[in-house]
N, C-alpha and C positions, 0 to 999 in steps of 0.2 A: 609875392610875385611882383614883377615889374609892371608899371602902369601900361606900358606898350603892349605887353602880352595880354593883359585883361581887355584892352581896347580891341585887339585883333580877334580875341575869342568872342566878344560881344558882337562885332560886325559879322563874323562868320555865322553866329547863331541867328542873327536877323536875316541874313541872306538865305540861309537854309530854310528858315521858317516861311519866308515869302515865296520861295520856290515850291515848298510843299503845299502851301495854300493855293498857289496858282495851278499846280497840277490837280489838286483836289477840285478846284472850281472848274477846270477845263474838262476833266474826265469823270468826276464823281457825280453824285446825285444832283448837285446844282446845275450841271451842264444841260439838263432838260430845258431850262429856261433860256438858254443861249440861242441866238439866231445866227444864221450864216448871212453876212452882209452881201456877199457876192451873189448868192441865189436870189436875194430880195431885189437887187438892182440890175438884173440881166436885161440887156437891150433886145 
């Protein structure tokens, strides 16, 4: 395969992995530790 295709595939895999990790962090079990910054700083 051409190097450009390999580079595109690698970038796509990294982007998909980061998106999956972000969704897991936001909505999965680790989300219990997250705090809502807007609720903490209400005037």
